[in-house]
N, C-alpha and C positions, 0 to 999 in steps of 0.2 A: 732786804726789800729797797729799790731803788725807785725816785722819784726824776722825774725830768718833765722840764720846760723847753717846749721849744716854739718856733714860731711858722706861721705858714703865710704865703702871700699866694693874694686871688690877682686874677685881672680877668673880668668878664664884664657882658653889658650891662648897665643899671638902666633904671624905667626911662630917664630921658637919653636912652639909646647911647651915651657915650661910653666906654670902656676907660674905671677907671684902676688903677693898683691899689689896692686893699692889703694892708697888715695886720696880721691881727694876732694874738700869741693863744697859744693852744692848749688847752686844761692840762697841768700833771697828771701823767701817767704811773699809778702803781703798781708795780711789777712786783709778783711773788711768785714761789714755787705754788702749782698749784694743788689741790688737796686731793689725798690717794685715792685712787677710784675702787667702787664699790665691784666685788667679788657676787656673780650670781652664777648658782647651778646649772649645771647643761638643760636640768627638766625646767627652770623659771622661762631660758631662755629657747627653749622652745615651747612653751606655751605662750611667749609676746611675740615669738612669728608669726604664730600659729591665730595669735588674735586680730594681729597687722596684716595677716592675708585675709584675713573674714574681711576685717573693713574695707579693707582696697578692692577687693573683689564684689564686695557691694557695691562699691560707689562705681566700678564699671560695669555692672552688669549689664547684660544685652537680653531683652526682653524677644 
């Protein structure tokens, strides 16, 4: 796991109409290897596709 700290600059308008340069610290980002993927059967994928297709079709249903 690697933790990094960075700074960022922002130049932009404020409420008084003046542009000001502001520097702030970004949050520490923890980087790690993602969790292993779940494995789905072909039948599960087909059922999920059909469910999503039905939902999308009902949203855009033309009367």
